[in-house]
C-alpha positions as CSV (number, residue, x, y, z in Angstrom):
1,M,-77.0,-18.1,-90.5
2,N,-73.3,-17.3,-90.9
3,G,-71.6,-13.9,-91.2
4,I,-70.5,-10.7,-89.8
5,V,-72.9,-7.9,-89.0
6,I,-71.6,-4.4,-88.3
7,I,-73.7,-2.8,-85.5
8,D,-73.8,0.9,-84.7
9,K,-73.8,0.3,-81.1
10,P,-76.2,2.5,-79.1
11,A,-75.1,4.4,-76.0
12,G,-76.0,2.7,-72.7
13,W,-75.5,-0.8,-74.0
14,T,-72.6,-3.0,-73.2
15,S,-71.1,-5.0,-76.0
16,Q,-72.3,-8.1,-74.4
17,D,-75.8,-6.6,-74.2
18,V,-75.7,-6.4,-78.0
19,V,-74.6,-9.9,-78.4
20,S,-77.4,-11.2,-76.0
21,K,-79.9,-9.3,-78.0
22,L,-78.7,-10.6,-81.4
23,R,-78.9,-14.3,-80.2
24,G,-82.6,-13.8,-80.2
25,V,-82.6,-11.9,-83.6
26,F,-80.6,-14.5,-85.4
27,K,-81.9,-17.5,-83.3
28,T,-78.4,-18.8,-82.3
29,R,-76.2,-18.8,-79.3
30,R,-73.2,-19.0,-81.6
31,I,-72.4,-15.3,-81.5
32,G,-69.5,-13.2,-80.5
33,H,-68.3,-9.6,-80.9
34,G,-65.0,-8.2,-82.1
35,G,-63.8,-5.6,-79.6
36,T,-65.5,-4.3,-76.6
37,L,-66.9,-0.8,-76.5
38,D,-67.7,0.9,-73.1
39,P,-71.4,1.5,-72.4
40,M,-71.2,5.2,-73.1
41,A,-69.6,4.6,-76.4
42,T,-71.2,4.3,-79.8
43,G,-70.3,3.1,-83.2
44,V,-68.7,0.2,-85.0
45,L,-69.2,-3.1,-83.2
46,P,-68.6,-6.1,-85.5
47,V,-70.6,-9.1,-84.4
48,F,-69.7,-12.6,-85.6
49,V,-72.7,-15.1,-86.2
50,G,-72.5,-18.8,-86.6
51,R,-69.4,-20.2,-88.3
52,A,-68.1,-16.7,-88.5
53,T,-67.3,-16.9,-84.7
54,R,-64.2,-19.0,-85.8
55,G,-62.8,-15.7,-87.2
56,V,-63.0,-13.6,-84.0
57,E,-59.5,-14.4,-83.0
58,F,-58.2,-12.9,-86.2
59,F,-59.9,-9.6,-85.5
60,E,-58.4,-9.1,-82.0
61,H,-55.4,-7.3,-83.4
62,A,-57.4,-5.0,-85.9
63,H,-56.6,-1.2,-85.8
64,K,-59.5,1.0,-84.6
65,T,-60.4,4.6,-85.5
66,Y,-62.4,6.8,-83.0
67,E,-63.8,10.2,-82.8
68,A,-63.6,11.4,-79.2
69,V,-64.6,14.5,-77.2
70,L,-61.9,15.5,-74.7
71,Q,-63.3,17.6,-71.8
72,L,-60.4,19.8,-70.4
73,G,-60.2,20.9,-66.7
74,I,-61.8,17.8,-65.2
75,T,-60.2,14.6,-63.9
76,T,-62.3,11.7,-62.9
77,D,-61.6,8.2,-61.4
78,T,-62.9,6.4,-64.5
79,E,-61.1,8.8,-66.8
80,D,-64.4,9.7,-68.5
81,I,-67.2,12.1,-67.8
82,T,-69.3,9.4,-66.0
83,G,-66.9,9.0,-63.2
84,N,-66.5,10.8,-59.9
85,I,-64.7,14.1,-60.2
86,L,-61.3,14.0,-58.5
87,E,-60.1,17.4,-59.5
88,E,-61.2,20.5,-61.4
89,K,-58.9,23.2,-62.8
90,P,-59.3,26.3,-64.9
91,V,-58.5,25.9,-68.5
92,C,-56.2,28.5,-70.2
93,V,-55.2,26.6,-73.2
94,T,-55.1,28.0,-76.8
95,E,-55.7,25.9,-79.9
96,N,-52.0,26.1,-80.9
97,E,-50.9,24.9,-77.5
98,F,-53.4,22.0,-77.8
99,L,-52.1,21.1,-81.3
100,S,-48.6,21.2,-80.2
101,V,-49.2,18.8,-77.2
102,L,-50.7,16.2,-79.5
103,E,-47.4,15.5,-81.2
104,Q,-46.0,13.7,-78.1
105,F,-48.9,11.3,-78.4
106,R,-48.3,10.2,-81.9
107,G,-46.4,7.0,-82.9
108,E,-45.3,4.4,-80.4
109,I,-46.0,5.5,-76.9
110,Q,-46.4,3.9,-73.3
111,Q,-49.9,3.9,-71.7
112,I,-50.9,2.7,-68.2
113,P,-54.3,1.0,-68.4
114,P,-57.1,2.6,-66.3
115,M,-58.2,1.0,-63.0
116,Y,-61.7,0.8,-64.6
117,S,-60.8,-1.8,-67.1
118,A,-61.3,-5.6,-67.6
119,I,-57.5,-6.3,-67.4
120,K,-56.7,-8.9,-64.7
121,V,-54.0,-8.4,-62.0
122,N,-53.4,-11.5,-60.0
123,G,-56.6,-13.0,-61.3
124,Q,-58.7,-10.1,-60.4
125,K,-60.3,-7.7,-62.9
126,L,-59.2,-4.1,-62.3
127,Y,-62.7,-2.7,-62.4
128,D,-63.7,-5.1,-59.5
129,L,-60.9,-3.7,-57.4
130,A,-61.7,-0.1,-58.4
131,R,-65.4,-0.5,-57.3
132,K,-64.1,-1.5,-53.9
133,G,-62.1,1.6,-53.7
134,K,-58.7,-0.2,-54.3
135,E,-55.9,0.9,-56.6
136,V,-53.1,-1.3,-57.7
137,E,-50.0,-0.7,-59.7
138,R,-50.3,-1.3,-63.4
139,K,-47.6,-1.9,-65.9
140,S,-47.4,0.4,-68.8
141,R,-48.1,-1.1,-72.2
142,T,-46.6,-0.2,-75.6
143,I,-49.5,1.1,-78.0
144,T,-49.3,2.9,-81.4
145,I,-51.2,6.0,-82.3
146,F,-51.0,5.9,-86.1
147,K,-53.0,9.2,-86.4
148,L,-54.2,11.9,-84.0
149,E,-55.9,14.9,-85.2
150,C,-57.9,17.8,-83.8
151,L,-61.3,18.0,-85.6
152,E,-62.7,20.8,-83.4
153,F,-61.5,23.0,-80.6
154,S,-63.6,25.3,-78.4
155,G,-61.4,26.1,-75.4
156,N,-62.7,23.6,-72.8
157,Q,-63.5,20.8,-75.2
158,A,-61.8,19.3,-78.2
159,K,-63.0,16.8,-80.6
160,I,-60.1,14.4,-81.8
161,L,-59.8,11.7,-84.3
162,V,-57.6,8.7,-83.2
163,H,-56.4,5.7,-85.4
164,C,-54.7,3.3,-82.9
165,S,-53.5,-0.1,-82.3
166,K,-55.2,-2.9,-80.3
167,G,-55.3,-2.3,-76.5
168,T,-55.4,1.6,-76.7
169,Y,-57.6,3.2,-74.1
170,I,-59.0,6.4,-75.5
171,R,-60.2,7.4,-72.0
172,T,-56.5,7.2,-70.8
173,L,-55.4,9.0,-73.9
174,C,-57.7,11.9,-73.0
175,K,-56.6,12.0,-69.4
176,D,-52.9,11.9,-70.4
177,I,-53.3,14.8,-73.0
178,G,-55.1,16.7,-70.2
179,A,-52.3,16.2,-67.9
180,A,-49.7,17.3,-70.4
181,L,-51.5,20.5,-70.9
182,G,-51.5,21.0,-67.0
183,C,-55.2,21.3,-66.6
184,G,-56.4,17.7,-66.6
185,G,-59.0,16.2,-68.8
186,C,-61.3,13.3,-69.3
187,M,-63.3,11.7,-72.2
188,A,-66.7,13.2,-72.7
189,A,-67.9,11.1,-75.7
190,L,-66.6,8.3,-77.8
191,R,-67.7,7.0,-81.2
192,R,-65.9,4.2,-83.1
193,V,-66.0,4.9,-86.8
194,Q,-63.8,2.0,-88.0
195,A,-62.6,-1.4,-86.9
196,G,-60.2,-3.3,-89.2
197,D,-61.7,-2.8,-92.6
198,Y,-65.3,-2.2,-91.3
199,T,-66.6,1.3,-91.3
200,I,-69.4,3.2,-89.8
201,D,-70.9,3.6,-93.3
202,Q,-71.5,-0.2,-93.3
203,A,-73.1,-0.2,-89.8
204,V,-76.7,-0.9,-89.2
205,S,-78.7,0.1,-86.0
206,L,-79.6,-2.5,-83.5
207,Q,-83.3,-1.3,-83.7
208,T,-83.2,-2.0,-87.6
209,L,-82.1,-5.6,-86.9
210,V,-84.6,-6.2,-84.3
211,E,-87.4,-5.0,-86.5
212,S,-86.2,-6.8,-89.7
213,D,-88.1,-9.7,-91.0
214,N,-85.0,-10.9,-92.7
215,P,-82.0,-10.0,-90.6
216,E,-79.7,-12.3,-92.7
217,I,-79.5,-9.6,-95.5
218,Y,-77.4,-7.5,-93.0
219,L,-74.7,-10.3,-92.7
220,A,-71.4,-9.7,-94.5
221,P,-69.8,-13.0,-95.7
222,V,-67.3,-14.4,-93.4
223,D,-64.4,-14.1,-95.9
224,S,-64.8,-10.4,-95.9
225,L,-62.6,-10.5,-92.8
226,F,-59.8,-11.7,-94.9
227,A,-60.2,-9.5,-97.9
228,E,-56.6,-8.4,-97.9
229,Y,-55.5,-11.9,-99.0
230,D,-55.5,-13.4,-102.6
231,K,-58.4,-15.7,-103.5
232,L,-57.6,-19.3,-104.7
233,V,-60.1,-21.9,-105.9
234,L,-58.9,-25.5,-105.0
235,T,-59.1,-28.5,-107.2
236,P,-61.5,-31.4,-106.1
237,N,-58.6,-33.3,-104.8
238,Q,-57.1,-30.3,-102.9
239,E,-60.5,-29.7,-101.3
240,K,-60.9,-33.1,-100.2
241,R,-57.5,-32.9,-98.4
242,C,-58.5,-29.5,-97.0
243,R,-61.8,-31.0,-95.5
244,N,-59.7,-33.8,-93.9
245,G,-57.3,-31.3,-92.5
246,N,-54.3,-32.4,-94.6
247,S,-51.7,-30.2,-96.2
248,F,-50.9,-30.4,-99.9
249,S,-48.3,-29.3,-102.5
250,I,-49.1,-26.3,-104.5
251,S,-47.1,-23.9,-106.7
252,L,-47.7,-20.5,-105.0
253,P,-45.4,-17.9,-103.3
254,D,-45.3,-18.1,-99.5
255,G,-48.1,-16.2,-97.8
256,Q,-51.7,-16.5,-96.7
257,Y,-54.7,-17.1,-99.0
258,R,-58.5,-17.4,-99.0
259,A,-59.3,-20.9,-100.3
260,Y,-62.6,-21.8,-102.0
261,S,-64.3,-25.0,-103.4
262,Q,-65.3,-25.3,-107.0
263,N,-68.7,-24.1,-106.1
264,G,-67.5,-20.9,-104.4
265,E,-67.8,-22.0,-100.8
266,F,-65.2,-20.4,-98.6
267,L,-63.3,-23.2,-97.1
268,M,-60.4,-21.9,-95.2
269,L,-57.7,-19.2,-94.4
270,A,-54.7,-21.0,-95.6
271,K,-50.9,-20.4,-95.6
272,V,-48.3,-21.5,-98.0
273,E,-44.8,-22.3,-96.9
274,N,-42.1,-23.9,-99.2
275,S,-45.0,-24.9,-101.7
276,I,-46.9,-26.5,-99.1
277,M,-50.5,-25.3,-98.3
278,S,-52.0,-25.9,-94.9
279,T,-55.0,-24.7,-92.9
280,V,-54.7,-21.8,-90.6
281,K,-58.5,-21.8,-89.9
282,S,-61.3,-23.8,-91.5
283,F,-64.8,-22.2,-92.1
284,F,-66.6,-25.0,-94.0
285,D,-69.6,-27.0,-92.7
286,I,-68.7,-30.1,-91.2
């Protein structure tokens, strides 16, 4: 089995838990996921099966969209509601004040990753240090918030929609918004509604897959990962060179392409430079 299944990850599961479960469902160890979700989070988790795992690296930079609940007035060590409370403050924030503060978090901003994260400092994961009660200095990182909207506001809580770049911590965004408002804040809930071009409408529950007699029907084709690129059917000679890892001449504009065999098999993500086509990544059976 080869393809990409979009899981609606249940709360309480790690992304790796899902992968481990699906190894049994699809009867293969060749499975990986495209973007970690915290255990408390739900929503879109693309899982790559079989030959599709070769495409995981191309998904690492995909933009993500989340719906998050921001709890105002509470600051925790993990920056979400599951952590130990560090501080509680009264909340006297109007909806207009909340909307006004959001503006400073749109566009390209700096963000300091949380201690409870898998980022490594001097070879050690931050969350391992955090669990030992240690805190180390973290360098700020440049992220981009393409879209930040308030969906609901109820005084102490706000539901926000965030479309962001790779590496954005929504927990930290919630904490920083709370800090800017002067009352503190943490993330109370998180749901990923889109990752790359894959949306929550395409997602299937883990339970559905586990109970399915034919889980393969839920696999999207590998080439769906590269839908933005033009499709090209190779000649038999070009296909032979492709399968041998060789480049070849072709009259096409520079850029990236999805290359297929005469019988429709997806062969490779290819690039053209100066009328020469070469392999970026191959996906055919060897």
